[in-house]
C-alpha positions in Angstrom: 24.2 -13.9 3.4 24.3 -16.9 1.1 22.7 -16.8 -2.4 19.4 -18.4 -1.2 16.4 -16.0 -0.9 15.6 -15.0 2.7 12.5 -13.1 3.6 12.7 -10.9 6.7 9.4 -9.6 8.1 8.9 -6.2 9.8 6.3 -3.4 9.7 5.7 -1.7 6.4 5.5 2.1 7.2 5.9 3.7 3.8 4.3 2.1 0.7 6.2 1.2 -2.4 8.8 -1.2 -3.7 12.6 -0.7 -3.8 15.2 -2.9 -5.3 19.0 -2.5 -5.1 22.2 -2.9 -3.2 22.4 -2.6 0.6 24.2 0.3 2.4 24.7 -0.5 6.1 24.5 2.7 8.2 26.1 2.4 11.6 26.8 5.8 13.2 30.2 6.0 15.0 28.5 7.1 18.2 26.2 4.0 18.5 27.1 0.8 20.3 28.0 -1.9 17.8 25.4 -4.6 17.3 25.4 -7.6 19.7 24.7 -11.1 18.4 25.2 -14.6 20.0 27.3 -16.9 17.7 27.9 -20.7 17.6 31.2 -22.4 17.9 31.4 -23.1 14.1 31.2 -19.3 13.5 34.3 -18.4 15.5 36.9 -19.1 12.7 34.9 -16.8 10.4 34.7 -14.1 13.0 38.5 -14.3 13.5 39.0 -14.1 9.8 36.8 -11.0 9.7 38.8 -9.5 12.5 42.1 -10.1 10.8 40.8 -8.6 7.6 39.5 -5.5 9.4 42.8 -5.0 11.2 44.7 -5.2 7.9 42.3 -2.8 6.2 42.5 -0.4 9.2 46.4 -0.5 9.1 46.3 0.3 5.3 43.9 3.2 5.9 46.1 4.7 8.6 49.2 4.4 6.4 47.4 6.0 3.5 46.2 8.8 5.7 49.7 9.2 7.2 51.2 9.5 3.7 48.7 12.1 2.6 49.3 14.2 5.6 53.1 13.9 5.2 52.9 15.1 1.6 50.6 18.0 2.6 52.1 19.3 5.8 55.2 17.3 6.5 56.3 14.0 8.0 56.6 15.4 11.6 52.8 16.1 11.8 52.0 12.8 10.1 53.9 10.9 12.9 50.8 11.4 15.2 49.4 8.3 13.5 52.3 6.1 14.7 50.4 5.5 17.9 47.3 4.4 15.9 49.5 1.9 14.1 50.7 0.6 17.4 47.1 -0.1 18.4 46.2 -2.3 15.4 49.5 -4.2 16.0 49.2 -4.6 19.8 49.4 -8.4 20.4 48.2 -8.0 24.0 45.0 -6.3 22.9 44.5 -8.7 19.9 45.0 -11.8 22.0 42.6 -10.5 24.7 40.0 -10.0 22.0 40.5 -13.6 20.6 40.3 -15.1 24.1 37.1 -13.2 24.9 35.6 -14.2 21.6 36.2 -17.9 22.4 34.8 -17.5 25.9 31.8 -15.3 25.4 30.8 -16.2 21.8 29.4 -12.9 20.6 30.0 -11.3 17.2 33.5 -9.8 16.8 32.4 -6.2 16.6 30.8 -6.4 20.0 33.7 -8.3 21.5 36.4 -5.9 20.1 34.5 -2.8 21.3 34.1 -4.2 24.8 37.8 -5.2 25.1 39.2 -2.0 23.4 37.0 0.3 25.4 38.0 -1.4 28.7 41.7 -0.9 27.8 41.0 2.8 26.9 39.2 3.4 30.1 42.0 1.8 32.2 44.6 4.0 30.4 42.5 7.2 30.9 42.6 6.7 34.7 46.4 6.6 34.9 48.1 9.8 36.0 50.4 10.0 33.0 49.7 12.4 30.1 51.2 10.1 27.5 49.2 7.1 28.6 46.0 9.1 28.8 46.6 10.3 25.3 47.0 6.7 24.3 43.4 6.1 25.4 42.2 8.5 22.8 44.2 6.7 20.2 42.6 3.4 21.1 39.1 4.9 21.0 39.7 6.4 17.5 41.1 3.2 16.1 38.3 1.2 17.7 35.8 3.1 15.7 37.8 2.7 12.5 38.1 -1.1 13.0 34.4 -1.4 13.8 33.5 0.5 10.6 35.6 -1.9 8.6 34.0 -4.9 10.4 30.6 -3.5 9.5 31.7 -2.9 5.9 31.5 0.8 6.2 33.9 3.3 4.5 33.1 6.1 7.0 30.7 7.8 4.6 27.5 9.2 6.0 24.0 9.2 4.5 24.9 12.6 3.2 27.6 11.2 0.9 26.0 8.2 -0.7 27.4 8.1 -4.3 24.9 5.7 -5.8 21.2 4.7 -5.2 21.1 2.1 -2.4 18.7 0.7 0.2 19.7 2.0 3.6 19.8 -0.7 6.3 20.4 0.5 9.9 19.7 -0.5 13.5 17.9 2.9 13.8 17.8 6.2 11.9 17.6 9.2 14.2 15.9 12.5 13.1 19.5 13.9 12.7 20.3 11.0 10.3 17.2 11.5 8.2 17.6 15.3 8.1 21.0 14.9 6.6 20.5 12.1 4.1 21.0 12.5 0.3 17.5 12.0 -0.8 18.3 11.2 -4.4 20.4 8.2 -3.4 18.1 6.4 -0.9 15.9 3.9 -2.6 14.4 2.7 0.6 14.8 2.4 4.4 15.0 -0.8 6.5 15.6 -0.6 10.3 15.9 -3.1 13.1 13.6 -1.0 15.4 10.8 1.5 15.0 7.1 1.8 14.5 4.7 3.5 12.1 5.0 6.7 14.0 8.8 6.7 14.5 10.5 9.7 12.8 12.2 7.3 10.3 8.7 6.3 9.2 7.4 9.8 9.1 10.4 11.0 7.0 10.1 8.0 4.6 6.4 8.8 4.0 7.1 12.5 3.6 9.8 11.7 0.9 7.7 9.0 -0.7 10.5 6.5 0.0 9.5 2.8 0.7 10.4 1.8 4.2 10.2 -1.2 6.6 11.0 -1.0 10.3 11.0 -3.5 13.2 13.2 -6.1 11.4 15.0 -6.9 14.6 18.5 -7.9 13.4 18.7 -7.0 9.7 21.6 -4.6 10.2 23.8 -7.4 11.6 22.6 -10.1 9.2 23.1 -8.2 6.0 26.3 -7.1 4.4 27.1 -4.0 2.3 26.4 -4.9 -1.3 23.7 -7.6 -0.6 20.9 -7.4 -3.2 17.5 -6.8 -1.7 13.9 -6.2 -2.6 12.0 -4.1 -0.1 8.2 -4.1 0.2 7.2 -1.0 2.2 3.5 -1.9 2.0 3.5 -5.3 3.5 6.7 -5.0 5.6 9.0 -7.5 3.8 12.7 -7.4 3.0 13.8 -10.1 0.6 17.5 -10.8 0.6 18.8 -12.3 -2.7 15.3 -12.3 -4.3 14.6 -15.1 -6.8 13.6 -14.4 -10.4 10.1 -15.5 -9.4 9.9 -13.0 -6.6 11.2 -10.2 -8.9 8.6 -11.1 -11.5 5.8 -11.1 -9.0 6.8 -7.7 -7.7 7.2 -6.5 -11.2 3.5 -7.2 -11.7 2.7 -5.4 -8.5 4.7 -2.4 -9.7 2.7 -2.2 -12.9 -0.5 -2.1 -10.9 0.9 0.6 -8.6 1.9 2.7 -11.6 -1.6 2.5 -12.9 -3.0 3.7 -9.5 -0.3 6.5 -9.5 -1.4 7.7 -12.9 -5.0 8.1 -11.6 -3.8 9.9 -8.5 -1.5 12.2 -10.5 -4.6 13.3 -12.5 -6.2 14.5 -9.2 -3.4 17.1 -8.5 -5.5 20.2 -9.4 -8.8 19.0 -8.1 -10.3 19.8 -4.7 -10.6 17.6 -1.7 -14.4 17.6 -1.5 -16.6 14.7 -0.6 -19.1 13.2 -3.0 -21.9 15.2 -1.4 -20.1 18.5 -1.5 -18.3 19.0 1.9 -14.8 20.5 1.4 -12.1 19.1 3.7 -8.9 21.2 3.6 -6.0 19.0 2.6 -2.5 20.2 3.5 0.9 18.7 3.8 3.6 18.4 6.5 7.2 19.4 5.9 10.5 19.1 7.7 12.8 21.2 5.5 12.4 24.2 3.2 13.1 22.1 0.1 10.0 20.0 0.9 7.8 22.8 -0.4 8.2 21.5 -4.0 6.9 18.1 -2.8 3.8 19.9 -1.4 3.1 21.6 -4.7 3.6 18.5 -6.7 1.2 16.6 -4.4 -1.6 19.0 -5.0 -2.0 20.0 -1.3 -3.7 23.3 -0.3 -0.8 24.5 1.8 1.5 23.5 4.6 -0.4 22.3 7.7 2.7 21.6 9.7 6.2 22.9 9.3 8.4 21.0 11.8 11.0 23.7 12.5 13.1 21.6 14.8 14.7 19.8 11.8 16.3 23.2 10.9 18.1 23.1 14.3 19.5 19.6 14.1 23.0 18.9 12.7 24.2 22.4 13.4 27.3 23.4 15.4 25.5 26.5 16.6 21.9 27.6 17.1 20.5 29.4 14.1 20.1 33.0 15.0 17.0 35.1 14.4 18.1 36.4 11.0 18.9 32.9 9.7 15.5 31.6 10.8 13.7 34.6 9.3 15.3 34.0 5.9 14.2 30.4 5.9 10.7 31.0 7.2 10.2 33.8 4.7 11.5 31.6 1.9 9.0 28.9 2.8 6.1 31.4 3.0 6.9 33.0 -0.3 7.4 29.6 -2.0 3.9 28.3 -1.0 2.1 31.7 -1.4 -0.9 32.4 -1.7 -1.5 29.1 0.2 -0.8 29.2 3.9 2.0 27.7 6.0 1.5 26.8 9.7 4.9 27.1 11.5 5.1 25.0 14.6 7.5 26.4 17.2 10.3 24.2 18.4 9.4 20.6 19.4 12.8 19.6 20.7 13.1 16.8 23.3 11.7 13.3 23.3 13.9 11.8 20.6 15.0 15.0 19.0 18.0 16.7 20.6 20.4 19.5 19.7 23.9 18.1 19.4 25.5 21.1 21.0 23.0 22.1 23.7 24.4 19.7 26.4 21.0 19.3 28.0 20.8 17.3 31.2 19.8 13.7 30.8 16.2 12.9 31.7 14.8 9.5 32.9 11.8 9.9 30.5 12.5 12.7 28.0 9.1 12.2 26.4 7.5 13.4 29.7 10.2 15.9 30.4 11.4 19.3 29.3 10.4 19.1 25.7 8.5 21.2 23.1 6.8 24.3 24.7 8.3 23.4 28.1 11.8 23.6 26.6 10.9 26.9 24.9 9.6 28.5 28.0 12.6 27.2 29.9 14.9 28.8 27.3 13.3 32.2 26.5 16.4 33.3 24.6 15.9 30.5 22.0 12.1 30.9 22.0 12.1 34.7 21.5 14.6 34.4 18.6 12.2 32.0 16.9 9.1 34.0 17.6 10.6 37.2 16.3 11.7 35.4 13.1 8.2 33.9 12.6 6.6 37.3 13.2 8.8 39.0 10.7 8.2 36.3 8.1 4.4 36.7 8.7 4.6 40.0 6.7 4.3 37.8 3.6 0.6 37.4 4.6 0.1 33.7 4.6 1.8 32.6 7.9 0.1 31.0 10.9 1.8 29.7 14.0 1.1 27.1 16.6 2.6 25.9 19.9 3.3 22.2 20.5 2.5 20.1 23.6 0.3 22.7 25.3 -1.1 20.9 28.4 -3.3 23.7 29.8 -4.1 27.4 29.9 -1.1 28.5 32.1 1.4 27.3 29.4 -0.6 28.9 26.6 -0.8 32.2 28.4 2.8 32.2 29.3 3.8 31.5 25.7 1.5 34.3 24.5 3.1 36.7 26.9 6.5 36.0 25.3 4.9 36.4 21.9 3.3 39.8 22.9 6.7 41.0 24.2 8.2 40.1 20.8 5.4 42.0 19.0 6.1 45.1 21.2 9.8 44.9 20.4 9.2 44.7 16.7 6.8 47.6 16.8 9.3 49.7 18.6 11.9 48.8 16.1 9.6 49.7 13.2 9.6 46.1 11.8 6.6 45.1 9.8 4.7 41.9 10.7 1.2 40.5 10.4 -0.8 42.1 13.3 -3.5 39.5 12.8 -1.2 36.5 12.8 -3.4 33.4 13.6 -2.0 31.5 16.6 -3.1 28.0 17.4 -2.0 25.0 19.5 -1.4 21.4 19.1 -3.8 19.1 20.9 -1.5 16.1 21.7 -1.8 15.8 25.5 -5.0 14.3 27.0 -5.3 17.2 29.4 -5.5 19.6 26.4 -8.2 17.6 24.8 -10.2 17.5 28.0 -9.7 21.3 28.5 -10.3 22.1 24.9 -13.3 24.2 25.5 -11.3 26.6 27.7 -8.3 26.6 25.3 -10.5 27.3 22.3 -11.5 30.6 23.7 -7.9 31.9 23.5 -6.7 30.6 20.1 -7.7 30.8 16.5 -7.4 27.0 15.7 -6.5 23.6 16.9 -4.3 21.0 15.2 -4.5 17.5 16.7 -1.1 15.7 16.8 -2.4 12.2 16.9 1.0 10.6 17.3 1.6 12.0 20.7 -2.0 12.0 21.7 -2.2 8.3 21.2 1.2 7.8 23.0 0.2 9.8 26.0 -3.3 8.5 26.3 -2.6 4.8 26.0 0.8 5.1 27.8 2.7 3.4 24.9 6.1 4.6 23.7 5.5 5.1 20.0 9.0 4.2 19.0 9.2 0.9 21.0 8.6 -2.0 18.6 8.1 -4.4 21.6 4.8 -2.7 22.4 3.9 -1.4 18.9 0.8 -3.6 19.0 -0.6 -1.4 21.8 -0.4 1.7 19.7 -4.0 1.9 18.4 -5.3 5.0 16.7 -8.8 3.6 16.9 -8.8 3.0 20.6 -12.2 4.2 21.9 -10.5 6.7 24.1 -8.7 8.3 21.2 -11.9 8.5 19.1 -13.6 10.2 22.1 -10.8 12.7 22.6 -10.8 13.7 19.0 -14.5 14.1 19.1 -14.4 16.3 22.2 -11.7 18.5 20.6 -13.7 19.0 17.4 -16.9 19.8 19.4 -15.1 22.3 21.6 -13.5 24.0 18.6 -16.7 24.3 16.6 -18.8 25.5 19.6 -16.2 28.3 20.0 -16.1 29.2 16.3 -12.6 28.0 15.5 -11.5 25.3 13.1 -9.6 22.1 13.9 -7.2 20.0 11.8 -5.3 16.7 12.2 -1.6 16.8 11.4 -0.5 13.5 13.0 -0.1 10.3 11.0 -3.8 9.4 11.3 -4.4 12.2 8.7 -2.5 10.1 6.1 -4.1 6.8 7.0 -6.7 6.4 4.3 -8.4 3.5 6.2 -9.2 6.2 8.9 -10.3 9.0 6.6 -14.0 8.0 6.9 -13.7 8.2 10.7 -12.0 11.7 10.7 -14.5 13.1 8.2 -17.3 11.7 10.2 -15.9 13.3 13.4 -16.1 16.7 11.7 -12.4 17.5 11.3 -12.0 20.6 9.0 -8.4 19.9 7.8 -6.2 16.9 7.2 -2.4 17.5 6.9 -0.4 14.5 5.8 3.1 13.7 4.4 3.3 15.0 0.8 3.6 11.5 -0.6 0.2 10.5 0.9 -1.7 13.6 -0.1 -3.0 12.2 -3.4 -4.3 9.1 -1.7 -6.1 11.1 1.0 -7.6 13.4 -1.7 -9.0 10.4 -3.6 -10.4 8.9 -0.4 -12.2 12.1 0.5 -13.6 12.6 -3.0 -15.2 9.1 -3.1 -16.7 9.3 0.4 -20.0 10.9 1.4 -20.4 12.9 4.6 -23.6 11.1 5.5 -21.9 7.7 5.3 -19.0 8.9 7.5 -21.5 10.3 10.1 -23.3 6.9 10.1 -19.9 5.2 10.7 -19.3 7.4 13.8 -22.7 6.5 15.1 -22.2 2.8 14.4 -18.9 2.6 16.4 -20.3 4.4 19.5 -21.3 1.1 21.0 -18.0 -0.6 20.2 -15.3 -1.0 22.9 -12.5 -2.6 20.9 -10.0 -0.8 18.8 -9.8 -3.7 16.4 -13.6 -3.7 15.9 -13.6 0.1 15.2 -10.7 -0.3 12.8 -12.6 -3.0 10.9 -15.7 -0.9 10.5 -13.5 2.0 9.2 -11.7 -0.4 6.8 -15.0 -1.8 5.5 -16.2 1.7 4.5 -12.8 2.5 2.9 -12.7 -0.7 1.0 -16.1 -0.2 -0.5 -15.0 3.1 -1.9 -11.3 2.8 -2.8 -10.1 -0.7 -2.4 -7.4 -0.2 -5.0 -5.6 2.3 -2.7 -5.5 -0.2 0.2 -3.9 -3.2 -1.6 
């Protein structure tokens, strides 16, 4: 972009300010971005294409030389075909003609033409020509990386602190990133409950999503300022913008000092009601974040992140070591381990699962586990063995009714019997709970409560399934309303069913970390809140300044309201009266 300041507006999903250079992340397996261009942009696109071809040729020659020196010139000759691709005038001329005709950005045009060539060659009954198709595919990815300004490095290998800009970041991407080198996230798509947003809040990294085309408009090395609170990304920020945000940072630091002082205090309301405050984690190393935040334990350990980015499934022993490590690290506080929640937007790279028209309504979470008892039993045995530490609880995700719960418990009981027969120690009184994230589970909560020790409400999916809104689709993000009257009622029904059956109920979805909604959850009688570690201090401050009586009055006041926006406003009014400094 030119040197003039440009402000891009998206959705702020993780508070904070980040300043630095841009790193454009574009995974090799994604389609290149598509953008309509004007006639005057065509010469520039041609220039970019020629530069990328030259850079690609130089990279291939360098790689060929390295291999020749290491293992001999004969093996290095395999790259001769790659050089032929970047020098193929037929291919290059077709790209330029298509660019003139269709007027899209050169990355998109080149990928379309090159992939068409590769597909044609792959259909020919000649081994040499079919092999040539693989060469074209490999070189295509390399040229596109150069067009996008990438060096082929992944988020794991960032060598300096930068602001990551991407079309999207998958759970696999975020699970592998180098956390010390990411100043902030900015993505074209996403919502407050996308996994990019959840990970950013967990790591306390400022993030903005829903920027639409930032990944194609920005270049590597652009200087940006990211406002994760208000959802702005400033490209080439002026001195005035930098000064204004410098003042904001000073105020934020003052708030952080106050919050840091609360680390060793309890999450108890002003009139003496204790609300357990836990934290959510994805990876074992997150335990240190939980301790630093002053949480009372781990309310949700998302074990699926342990399975991503692996060439093979982790076996029982590997899982046991990790679960025990987490349990021992957080002891004497407890950890709630959630069994695998694969599916939806989280997939194993090596499982080759059949494609589903709607994976969020398909074979995911507990359904996947019951469908693959080999995977499920290995995890259950590992959790049971780790429970010998004495502070482990376990819960199943996406339970929709009693049959699923009972079927899961049958597998668990079989694992217990096996371990007893083997003489392996485990906690015979391991508490087992379920996630309430499907409307049918909330409506059947009274029956379910009779067969478990606790509930944990996963508000992200509960909202998604109740309102029929894809929570990672920015086009309908405005329909994703945590204060929808139906959501409030389902949470209330769940809490009532739990308490009438003598069990406790927590909230581990993103609502737990939304301090504007803390008065509502306290008023509804929730016993535990489990949020991303970075949000725990804010939630603790919110709880400590509220009174149970006022929160109960809020719940009574909103009973007659039929609008999510009206309910949200009432909640925000209460929050602002008590901790306005946390909301700004």
